[in-house]
C-alpha positions as CSV (number, residue, x, y, z in Angstrom):
1,M,9.2,-28.9,58.4
2,M,7.0,-30.9,56.0
3,R,4.9,-27.9,55.3
4,A,7.9,-25.7,54.7
5,A,9.4,-28.3,52.3
6,V,6.1,-28.5,50.4
7,A,5.9,-24.6,50.2
8,I,9.5,-24.4,48.9
9,A,8.7,-27.1,46.3
10,L,5.6,-25.3,45.1
11,V,7.5,-22.0,44.8
12,A,10.3,-23.6,42.9
13,A,7.8,-25.3,40.6
14,M,6.1,-22.0,40.1
15,F,9.3,-20.2,39.1
16,G,10.2,-23.2,36.9
17,C,6.9,-22.8,35.0
18,A,7.4,-19.1,34.7
19,S,10.9,-19.6,33.2
20,A,9.4,-22.1,30.8
21,R,6.7,-19.7,29.8
22,D,9.2,-16.9,29.3
23,A,11.3,-19.2,27.1
24,V,8.3,-20.2,25.0
25,G,7.2,-16.5,24.7
26,D,10.7,-15.5,23.7
27,A,10.9,-18.1,21.0
28,A,7.4,-17.1,19.7
29,Y,8.5,-13.5,19.6
30,V,11.6,-14.3,17.5
31,L,9.6,-16.3,15.0
32,N,6.6,-13.9,14.8
33,P,7.3,-11.3,12.1
34,W,4.6,-9.0,13.7
35,G,5.7,-9.6,17.4
36,S,5.9,-6.8,19.9
37,A,7.8,-6.3,23.2
38,D,7.9,-3.9,26.1
39,V,11.1,-1.6,26.1
40,T,12.5,1.4,27.9
41,V,14.2,4.2,26.1
42,R,17.6,4.7,27.7
43,T,19.3,7.4,25.8
44,V,18.4,9.8,23.0
45,A,20.8,12.1,21.1
46,P,20.7,14.0,17.8
47,L,22.7,12.7,14.9
48,G,22.4,15.1,12.0
49,P,18.9,14.7,10.6
50,Y,18.3,11.7,12.9
51,L,17.7,10.8,16.5
52,L,20.0,8.1,17.8
53,F,18.4,6.2,20.7
54,D,18.8,3.0,22.8
55,I,16.0,0.7,23.7
56,E,16.3,-2.0,26.4
57,G,13.9,-4.8,27.3
58,R,13.9,-8.5,28.1
59,R,13.4,-9.3,24.4
60,E,15.1,-6.3,22.7
61,Q,18.3,-4.4,23.3
62,L,19.0,-2.2,20.3
63,R,20.5,1.1,19.2
64,L,18.2,2.5,16.6
65,V,17.8,5.6,14.4
66,A,14.6,7.7,13.8
67,A,14.0,10.9,11.8
68,D,14.5,14.0,14.0
69,S,10.8,15.0,13.7
70,P,8.5,16.6,16.3
71,V,6.5,13.4,16.7
72,C,9.6,11.2,17.3
73,R,11.0,13.8,19.8
74,Q,7.8,13.5,21.8
75,V,7.7,9.7,21.7
76,L,11.4,9.0,22.3
77,Q,11.8,10.6,25.7
78,S,14.6,9.3,27.9
79,E,13.2,6.6,30.3
80,A,9.9,6.4,28.4
81,R,8.3,3.0,28.5
82,L,7.2,2.0,25.0
83,R,6.0,-0.9,23.0
84,Y,8.4,-2.0,20.2
85,Q,6.6,-3.6,17.3
86,K,8.2,-5.4,14.4
87,S,7.0,-3.3,11.6
88,G,8.6,-2.3,8.3
89,V,12.4,-2.8,8.3
90,F,13.5,-1.5,11.6
91,G,10.4,-1.5,13.8
92,R,7.9,1.0,15.3
93,L,7.8,2.5,18.8
94,H,4.4,2.9,20.3
95,R,3.4,5.1,23.2
96,A,0.4,4.1,25.5
97,D,-1.7,6.9,24.0
98,G,-1.3,5.5,20.5
99,E,1.3,8.0,19.2
100,F,4.2,6.2,17.5
101,C,7.6,6.8,15.9
102,D,9.1,4.6,13.1
103,A,12.7,3.6,13.4
104,I,14.5,4.0,10.1
105,G,18.0,2.7,10.9
106,V,20.1,0.6,13.3
107,V,23.5,1.4,14.8
108,S,23.9,-2.0,16.6
109,L,24.7,-4.1,13.6
110,Q,26.0,-7.1,15.5
111,A,22.9,-7.4,17.6
112,W,20.7,-6.8,14.5
113,R,22.6,-9.5,12.6
114,D,22.4,-12.0,15.4
115,R,18.6,-11.6,15.9
116,Q,18.0,-12.5,12.3
117,P,17.9,-16.1,11.0
118,R,21.4,-17.1,10.0
119,R,22.2,-17.6,6.4
120,R,23.9,-20.9,5.6
121,T,27.1,-19.3,4.4
122,G,30.4,-21.2,5.0
123,R,32.4,-19.5,7.7
124,S,35.5,-19.4,5.5
125,I,33.6,-17.4,2.9
126,I,33.4,-13.6,3.6
127,P,31.0,-12.0,1.1
128,R,32.5,-8.9,-0.5
129,G,31.2,-6.2,-2.9
130,T,31.9,-2.7,-4.0
131,A,30.4,0.2,-2.2
132,R,30.1,3.7,-3.7
133,F,29.1,6.6,-1.6
134,A,29.5,10.3,-0.8
135,L,30.1,12.0,2.6
136,T,27.0,14.0,3.4
137,G,27.6,15.2,7.0
138,E,29.4,14.8,10.3
139,A,27.8,14.8,13.7
140,E,28.7,13.6,17.2
141,N,32.0,12.0,16.1
142,R,30.4,10.1,13.3
143,L,30.4,10.4,9.6
144,L,27.3,10.1,7.5
145,T,27.8,8.7,4.0
146,R,25.1,8.0,1.4
147,G,25.3,5.7,-1.5
148,R,25.3,2.0,-2.6
149,F,26.1,-0.6,0.0
150,P,25.2,-3.9,-1.7
151,L,25.7,-6.3,1.2
152,A,23.2,-4.7,3.6
153,S,20.6,-7.3,2.5
154,Q,22.7,-9.9,4.3
155,V,21.0,-8.6,7.5
156,H,17.6,-8.0,5.8
157,I,18.1,-4.3,5.2
158,P,16.8,-3.6,1.7
159,A,17.5,-0.7,-0.7
160,G,21.2,-1.2,-0.5
161,F,21.4,1.0,-3.7
162,D,20.5,4.1,-1.6
163,L,21.4,3.9,2.1
164,V,23.2,6.0,4.7
165,A,26.1,4.3,6.3
166,I,27.1,5.6,9.8
167,L,30.9,5.5,10.3
168,P,33.1,6.5,13.2
169,A,35.0,9.8,12.5
170,N,38.5,8.2,12.8
171,P,41.4,8.6,10.4
172,P,40.8,5.4,8.3
173,C,37.1,6.1,7.9
174,R,37.8,9.7,7.0
175,T,40.2,8.5,4.3
176,I,37.7,6.1,2.9
177,A,34.8,8.5,3.1
178,A,36.8,11.1,1.1
179,R,37.7,8.5,-1.5
180,G,34.0,7.6,-2.0
181,Q,34.5,4.0,-3.0
182,G,35.8,0.8,-1.4
183,S,35.3,-2.9,-0.8
184,I,32.6,-3.8,1.6
185,E,32.7,-7.1,3.5
186,F,30.2,-8.9,5.6
187,R,31.0,-11.4,8.5
188,V,28.4,-13.9,9.6
189,A,29.8,-14.2,13.1
190,G,31.9,-12.2,15.6
191,P,32.0,-8.4,16.1
192,D,31.9,-5.7,13.4
193,P,29.7,-7.4,10.8
194,F,30.4,-4.8,8.1
195,R,33.7,-3.2,7.1
196,L,34.8,-0.9,4.3
197,L,38.3,-1.6,2.9
198,V,40.6,0.5,0.8
199,G,44.2,-0.8,0.6
200,S,45.5,-1.2,4.2
201,D,42.7,1.1,5.6
202,A,39.7,-0.6,7.3
203,C,36.6,1.2,8.5
204,V,34.0,-0.5,10.6
205,I,30.4,0.5,9.6
206,E,28.5,1.3,12.8
207,G,25.1,1.4,11.3
208,F,22.8,1.8,8.3
209,A,19.8,4.1,8.0
210,M,17.3,5.1,5.3
211,P,17.7,8.6,3.9
212,V,15.3,10.8,5.9
213,E,13.4,12.1,2.8
214,A,13.0,8.6,1.5
215,A,11.6,7.3,4.8
216,T,9.2,10.1,5.5
217,R,7.7,10.9,2.1
């Protein structure tokens, strides 16, 4: 009985140390601007000139966008095990043989916002600005609009003067996309970080991406 108790205590201690190491590693990854993590590609689907894909790992669970290029099609295979590296704005996906594909957008804005250092904005203050854009395409029940989205920098996405916003193809979003202008608001907590507003119409922005030609030139 004594030996069994000692063995159980040693196993418990070992798992406790592993958990502590994991916690320290996770914290270091969050703080390291060049950190990398193992991920698995879960789904891949075309979205106009883009590839929309989900990655899942212990340290990253994101829905991202890449250019629909031959290289990215090869790298972003369903169930592929890749290395996600913090690189550029949205990250880079590495295959074991060294081939890689750059992400150029994100369609999980709540997760993207929550992995960034929080800005010290009062919760009662909802930043707002004016977005101006044009509808450039429709694919897979989503609208692609390109233009000026000034609050994207709130989640460390630069070049808000020329971005593609990915919207659901529902009636409010169609109305706003056809109008080409509306108020944009950003919420520091809760679901749906970004919304477009015109009168009583509200359209949730699902994601932001760089224009393909700007990202690949």
